[in-house]
NUSE-20818 format. One record per residue (C-alpha): x, y, z; residue number from 1; chain; residue in three letters. Coordinates in Angstrom, 1 decimal, padded with zeros to 4 digits. Layout:
R      c1      c2      c3    k  c    r
R       X       Y       Z  NUM  A  Ala
...
***
This chain:
R      c1      c2      c3    k  c    r
R  -105.6  -195.2  -083.3    1  A  Met
R  -104.1  -197.3  -086.0    2  A  Ser
R  -102.2  -199.5  -083.6    3  A  Asp
R  -105.3  -200.1  -081.5    4  A  Lys
R  -103.6  -199.3  -078.2    5  A  Ser
R  -105.1  -197.6  -075.2    6  A  Leu
R  -103.2  -194.6  -073.7    7  A  Lys
R  -103.8  -194.0  -069.9    8  A  Val
R  -103.0  -190.7  -068.3    9  A  Ile
R  -101.9  -190.8  -064.6   10  A  Gln
R  -100.7  -187.4  -063.5   11  A  Gly
R  -097.9  -186.4  -065.9   12  A  Ser
R  -097.2  -190.0  -067.0   13  A  Thr
R  -098.8  -191.6  -070.0   14  A  Ile
R  -098.8  -195.4  -070.3   15  A  Thr
R  -099.9  -197.6  -073.2   16  A  Ser
R  -101.6  -201.0  -073.2   17  A  Thr
R  -103.0  -203.3  -075.9   18  A  Thr
R  -105.7  -206.0  -075.8   19  A  Asp
R  -103.8  -209.3  -075.8   20  A  Asn
R  -106.9  -211.5  -075.6   21  A  Gly
R  -106.7  -211.9  -071.9   22  A  Gln
R  -108.6  -210.1  -069.1   23  A  Glu
R  -107.7  -206.3  -069.0   24  A  Pro
R  -106.0  -206.7  -065.6   25  A  Asn
R  -103.5  -209.0  -067.4   26  A  Lys
R  -102.7  -206.6  -070.3   27  A  Trp
R  -099.0  -205.5  -070.3   28  A  Lys
R  -098.7  -201.8  -069.5   29  A  Val
R  -095.7  -199.9  -070.9   30  A  Val
R  -094.4  -196.4  -070.4   31  A  His
R  -095.4  -194.1  -073.3   32  A  Tyr
R  -094.5  -190.6  -072.2   33  A  Ala
R  -093.8  -188.4  -069.2   34  A  Asn
R  -094.8  -184.9  -069.9   35  A  Val
R  -095.1  -182.5  -067.0   36  A  Gly
R  -097.8  -179.8  -066.9   37  A  Cys
R  -095.0  -177.2  -066.8   38  A  Ser
R  -094.3  -177.9  -070.5   39  A  Glu
R  -095.5  -174.8  -072.3   40  A  Glu
R  -096.8  -177.1  -075.1   41  A  Phe
R  -099.0  -179.1  -072.7   42  A  Val
R  -100.2  -176.0  -070.7   43  A  Glu
R  -101.3  -174.2  -073.9   44  A  Cys
R  -103.6  -177.0  -075.0   45  A  Phe
R  -104.6  -178.8  -071.8   46  A  Ser
R  -104.8  -175.8  -069.6   47  A  Gly
R  -105.7  -172.6  -071.2   48  A  Glu
R  -107.7  -174.0  -074.1   49  A  Leu
R  -109.8  -176.2  -071.9   50  A  Leu
R  -110.6  -173.3  -069.7   51  A  Glu
R  -111.7  -171.3  -072.7   52  A  Leu
R  -114.1  -174.1  -073.7   53  A  Ile
R  -115.6  -174.0  -070.2   54  A  Asp
R  -116.4  -170.3  -070.8   55  A  Ala
R  -117.9  -170.9  -074.2   56  A  Ser
R  -121.4  -171.3  -075.4   57  A  Met
R  -120.8  -175.1  -075.9   58  A  Ile
R  -122.7  -177.0  -073.2   59  A  Phe
R  -123.0  -180.3  -071.5   60  A  Asp
R  -122.1  -183.4  -073.5   61  A  Ser
R  -120.9  -181.4  -076.6   62  A  Lys
R  -118.4  -179.6  -074.3   63  A  Arg
R  -117.0  -182.9  -072.9   64  A  Glu
R  -116.8  -184.3  -076.5   65  A  Glu
R  -114.8  -181.3  -077.6   66  A  Leu
R  -112.4  -181.5  -074.6   67  A  Lys
R  -111.9  -185.2  -075.3   68  A  Glu
R  -111.2  -184.6  -079.0   69  A  Ala
R  -108.6  -181.9  -078.1   70  A  Ile
R  -106.9  -184.1  -075.6   71  A  Leu
R  -106.9  -187.0  -078.1   72  A  Thr
R  -105.2  -184.8  -080.7   73  A  Ile
R  -102.7  -183.6  -078.1   74  A  Leu
R  -101.8  -187.0  -076.7   75  A  Leu
R  -102.0  -189.2  -079.8   76  A  Glu
R  -101.1  -186.8  -082.5   77  A  Gly
R  -099.0  -184.0  -081.2   78  A  Leu
R  -097.4  -185.3  -078.0   79  A  Asn
R  -095.2  -187.9  -079.9   80  A  Pro
R  -093.7  -185.0  -081.8   81  A  Cys
R  -092.7  -183.3  -078.6   82  A  Leu
***
């Protein structure tokens, strides 16, 4: 990300934090988004699409890399538009 922040997903809440030069437990955590799984937009990408990847011929670490890439696009690229 261009702003060098870290997004943390906890249930349907997404928080953001940035390295402030201190220990990570002293980084300020701020609310970023709260998107429930009932949102059609989220369900389409994080639910159905990830299930399709599990049924694909993509295996092991490549499968996890693909899922991570999709979730990164969803959370960092498309979610702010929502």
